[in-house]
FIKOLZA-1660 file (N, C-alpha, C; in steps of 0.1 Angstrom, whole numbers, plus 5000, padded with zeros to 4 digits):
% residues 84
   i   px   py   pz ch aa at
   1 5008 4988 5000  A  M  N
   1 5000 5000 5000  A  M CA
   1 5009 5013 5000  A  M  C
   2 5020 5012 5007  A  E  N
   2 5029 5024 5007  A  E CA
   2 5034 5027 4993  A  E  C
   3 5035 5017 4984  A  Y  N
   3 5040 5020 4971  A  Y CA
   3 5030 5028 4963  A  Y  C
   4 5017 5026 4966  A  L  N
   4 5007 5033 4959  A  L CA
   4 5009 5048 4959  A  L  C
   5 5012 5054 4971  A  F  N
   5 5013 5068 4973  A  F CA
   5 5026 5074 4966  A  F  C
   6 5035 5065 4963  A  Y  N
   6 5048 5070 4957  A  Y CA
   6 5047 5068 4942  A  Y  C
   7 5036 5063 4937  A  S  N
   7 5035 5060 4923  A  S CA
   7 5031 5073 4916  A  S  C
   8 5038 5076 4904  A  L  N
   8 5035 5088 4896  A  L CA
   8 5021 5087 4891  A  L  C
   9 5016 5076 4886  A  W  N
   9 5003 5074 4881  A  W CA
   9 4992 5078 4891  A  W  C
  10 4994 5074 4903  A  F  N
  10 4985 5077 4914  A  F CA
  10 4983 5093 4915  A  F  C
  11 4994 5100 4915  A  W  N
  11 4994 5114 4917  A  W CA
  11 4988 5121 4904  A  W  C
  12 4992 5116 4893  A  L  N
  12 4986 5122 4881  A  L CA
  12 4971 5120 4880  A  L  C
  13 4967 5108 4884  A  G  N
  13 4952 5105 4884  A  G CA
  13 4945 5113 4895  A  G  C
  14 4951 5115 4906  A  L  N
  14 4945 5123 4917  A  L CA
  14 4944 5138 4912  A  L  C
  15 4954 5143 4906  A  V  N
  15 4954 5157 4901  A  V CA
  15 4943 5158 4890  A  V  C
  16 4942 5148 4881  A  A  N
  16 4931 5149 4871  A  A CA
  16 4917 5149 4877  A  A  C
  17 4915 5140 4887  A  V  N
  17 4902 5139 4894  A  V CA
  17 4899 5152 4901  A  V  C
  18 4909 5158 4908  A  V  N
  18 4906 5170 4915  A  V CA
  18 4904 5182 4905  A  V  C
  19 4911 5182 4894  A  A  N
  19 4908 5192 4884  A  A CA
  19 4894 5191 4878  A  A  C
  20 4890 5179 4875  A  I  N
  20 4876 5177 4870  A  I CA
  20 4866 5181 4880  A  I  C
  21 4868 5178 4893  A  I  N
  21 4858 5182 4903  A  I CA
  21 4858 5197 4904  A  I  C
  22 4870 5204 4904  A  A  N
  22 4870 5218 4905  A  A CA
  22 4864 5225 4893  A  A  C
  23 4865 5219 4881  A  A  N
  23 4859 5225 4869  A  A CA
  23 4844 5224 4870  A  A  C
  24 4839 5213 4875  A  V  N
  24 4824 5211 4876  A  V CA
  24 4819 5221 4886  A  V  C
  25 4825 5222 4898  A  I  N
  25 4821 5232 4908  A  I CA
  25 4821 5246 4903  A  I  C
  26 4832 5249 4896  A  S  N
  26 4833 5263 4890  A  S CA
  26 4822 5266 4880  A  S  C
  27 4820 5256 4871  A  N  N
  27 4809 5258 4861  A  N CA
  27 4796 5259 4868  A  N  C
  28 4793 5251 4878  A  A  N
  28 4780 5252 4885  A  A CA
  28 4778 5266 4892  A  A  C
  29 4789 5271 4898  A  V  N
  29 4788 5284 4904  A  V CA
  29 4786 5295 4894  A  V  C
  30 4793 5294 4882  A  N  N
  30 4792 5304 4872  A  N CA
  30 4778 5304 4866  A  N  C
  31 4772 5292 4864  A  K  N
  31 4759 5291 4858  A  K CA
  31 4748 5297 4868  A  K  C
  32 4751 5294 4881  A  S  N
  32 4741 5299 4891  A  S CA
  32 4742 5314 4892  A  S  C
  33 4754 5320 4891  A  N  N
  33 4755 5335 4891  A  N CA
  33 4749 5341 4878  A  N  C
  34 4751 5334 4867  A  E  N
  34 4745 5339 4855  A  E CA
  34 4730 5339 4855  A  E  C
  35 4724 5329 4861  A  T  N
  35 4710 5328 4862  A  T CA
  35 4705 5338 4871  A  T  C
  36 4712 5341 4882  A  K  N
  36 4707 5352 4892  A  K CA
  36 4708 5365 4885  A  K  C
  37 4718 5368 4877  A  R  N
  37 4719 5381 4870  A  R CA
  37 4707 5382 4860  A  R  C
  38 4705 5371 4853  A  Y  N
  38 4694 5371 4843  A  Y CA
  38 4680 5374 4849  A  Y  C
  39 4678 5367 4860  A  V  N
  39 4665 5369 4867  A  V CA
  39 4664 5383 4873  A  V  C
  40 4675 5389 4878  A  A  N
  40 4675 5402 4883  A  A CA
  40 4673 5412 4872  A  A  C
  41 4679 5410 4861  A  D  N
  41 4678 5419 4849  A  D CA
  41 4663 5418 4844  A  D  C
  42 4658 5407 4843  A  A  N
  42 4644 5405 4838  A  A CA
  42 4634 5412 4848  A  A  C
  43 4637 5411 4861  A  A  N
  43 4628 5417 4871  A  A CA
  43 4628 5432 4870  A  A  C
  44 4639 5438 4866  A  N  N
  44 4641 5452 4865  A  N CA
  44 4636 5458 4851  A  N  C
  45 4631 5449 4843  A  G  N
  45 4627 5453 4829  A  G CA
  45 4637 5451 4819  A  G  C
  46 4649 5447 4823  A  G  N
  46 4660 5443 4814  A  G CA
  46 4665 5455 4805  A  G  C
  47 4673 5452 4796  A  A  N
  47 4678 5462 4787  A  A CA
  47 4668 5467 4777  A  A  C
  48 4657 5459 4775  A  F  N
  48 4647 5463 4766  A  F CA
  48 4639 5476 4770  A  F  C
  49 4638 5477 4783  A  K  N
  49 4631 5489 4788  A  K CA
  49 4639 5502 4785  A  K  C
  50 4652 5501 4787  A  K  N
  50 4661 5513 4784  A  K CA
  50 4661 5515 4769  A  K  C
  51 4662 5504 4761  A  L  N
  51 4662 5505 4747  A  L CA
  51 4649 5511 4742  A  L  C
  52 4638 5508 4747  A  A  N
  52 4625 5513 4743  A  A CA
  52 4625 5528 4746  A  A  C
  53 4630 5532 4758  A  E  N
  53 4630 5546 4762  A  E CA
  53 4639 5554 4752  A  E  C
  54 4651 5549 4749  A  D  N
  54 4660 5556 4740  A  D CA
  54 4654 5557 4726  A  D  C
  55 4647 5547 4721  A  N  N
  55 4641 5547 4708  A  N CA
  55 4629 5557 4708  A  N  C
  56 4622 5558 4719  A  A  N
  56 4611 5568 4720  A  A CA
  56 4617 5582 4719  A  A  C
  57 4628 5585 4726  A  A  N
  57 4634 5598 4725  A  A CA
  57 4639 5601 4711  A  A  C
  58 4645 5592 4705  A  V  N
  58 4650 5594 4691  A  V CA
  58 4638 5596 4682  A  V  C
  59 4627 5589 4683  A  N  N
  59 4616 5590 4675  A  N CA
  59 4610 5604 4677  A  N  C
  60 4610 5609 4689  A  A  N
  60 4604 5623 4691  A  A CA
  60 4613 5633 4684  A  A  C
  61 4626 5632 4685  A  Q  N
  61 4635 5641 4677  A  Q CA
  61 4632 5640 4662  A  Q  C
  62 4631 5628 4657  A  V  N
  62 4628 5627 4643  A  V CA
  62 4615 5634 4639  A  V  C
  63 4605 5632 4647  A  L  N
  63 4592 5638 4644  A  L CA
  63 4593 5653 4644  A  L  C
  64 4601 5658 4654  A  A  N
  64 4602 5673 4654  A  A CA
  64 4610 5678 4642  A  A  C
  65 4620 5671 4638  A  Q  N
  65 4627 5675 4626  A  Q CA
  65 4618 5674 4613  A  Q  C
  66 4610 5664 4612  A  L  N
  66 4601 5662 4601  A  L CA
  66 4591 5673 4601  A  L  C
  67 4586 5677 4613  A  A  N
  67 4576 5688 4613  A  A CA
  67 4583 5701 4608  A  A  C
  68 4595 5703 4612  A  A  N
  68 4602 5715 4607  A  A CA
  68 4604 5715 4592  A  A  C
  69 4608 5704 4587  A  V  N
  69 4610 5702 4572  A  V CA
  69 4596 5704 4565  A  V  C
  70 4586 5699 4571  A  E  N
  70 4572 5701 4565  A  E CA
  70 4568 5716 4565  A  E  C
  71 4571 5723 4575  A  Q  N
  71 4568 5738 4576  A  Q CA
  71 4576 5745 4565  A  Q  C
  72 4589 5741 4563  A  R  N
  72 4597 5747 4553  A  R CA
  72 4592 5744 4539  A  R  C
  73 4588 5732 4537  A  L  N
  73 4582 5728 4524  A  L CA
  73 4569 5735 4521  A  L  C
  74 4561 5737 4531  A  T  N
  74 4549 5745 4530  A  T CA
  74 4551 5759 4526  A  T  C
  75 4562 5765 4532  A  A  N
  75 4565 5779 4529  A  A CA
  75 4570 5780 4515  A  A  C
  76 4578 5770 4510  A  I  N
  76 4584 5770 4497  A  I CA
  76 4572 5768 4487  A  I  C
  77 4563 5759 4490  A  E  N
  77 4552 5757 4481  A  E CA
  77 4543 5769 4480  A  E  C
  78 4541 5776 4491  A  K  N
  78 4533 5788 4490  A  K CA
  78 4540 5799 4482  A  K  C
  79 4553 5800 4483  A  T  N
  79 4561 5810 4475  A  T CA
  79 4560 5806 4460  A  T  C
  80 4561 5794 4457  A  L  N
  80 4560 5789 4443  A  L CA
  80 4546 5791 4437  A  L  C
  81 4536 5789 4445  A  T  N
  81 4522 5791 4440  A  T CA
  81 4518 5805 4439  A  T  C
  82 4525 5814 4446  A  D  N
  82 4522 5828 4446  A  D CA
  82 4528 5835 4434  A  D  C
  83 4538 5829 4428  A  I  N
  83 4545 5835 4416  A  I CA
  83 4535 5835 4404  A  I  C
  84 4533 5847 4398  A  P  N
  84 4523 5848 4387  A  P CA
  84 4528 5842 4374  A  P  C
% end
């Protein structure tokens, strides 16, 4: 039995088993934390809520610019129709 602990293969095998166990535990912890972040993000409305608010602000700016362009075009049209 004493020879077993001095064997290179025993130690290589032990290191491999410990590495596999550590990788499994690490993966489980990472997946758990990822799930917690996902649930917390979904509970707060996620990135979609901020994206929708940003898009609404951009759409309001575009509508304001379109209204200004429409007013300019109306003035140009009026000028062109008034020419005898």
